[in-house]
C-alpha positions, 0 to 999 in steps of 0.5 A: 831425665832429660827427655821427660823435661824436653817433652814438657817443655816442648808440649809432647807429654801431653800427646802421651798415652799416660797423660790421655789416660790420667788428665782427669785425675790432674785436673782434679788435683789442680782444682783440689789445689785451688780450693786449697788456696783459697780456704787458706786465704779464707781462714787467714782473712778471718784471723785478721778480722778476729784480731782486729775485733778483740783490739776493739773489744780490747780498748772499748773495755779499758775505755769503759773502765776509765769512764767507770773511774771517772764517774765514781770520782764525780759521785763522791760526797766530796767531790758533789758538794766540791762542785756545787759550792764552786758553782754558787749553789745555796744547797748544803750537805745534811748534817742529820741522819735520815729517818724511817718513814713507816 
């Protein structure tokens, strides 16, 4: 164990027969390791982007609901009559029912 640690630290392990026979496998494993790390970070970035888009979508949904409620309030007959009265308009609400023309 101590000899192996000494060979690794001194660099003598690179001169051994085992290492010369297995260096292609070691390079392949290291390359796959870096690819694995890269795709892990890539997936994490995509997950963060997805979370941000979901937050924006939720904010847009709540904004749409708020605006829809405001429009519904403003388009009520009583609200329109009140606004016309406040602005001094001469338009008045009709009390006659609509007639269907055929």
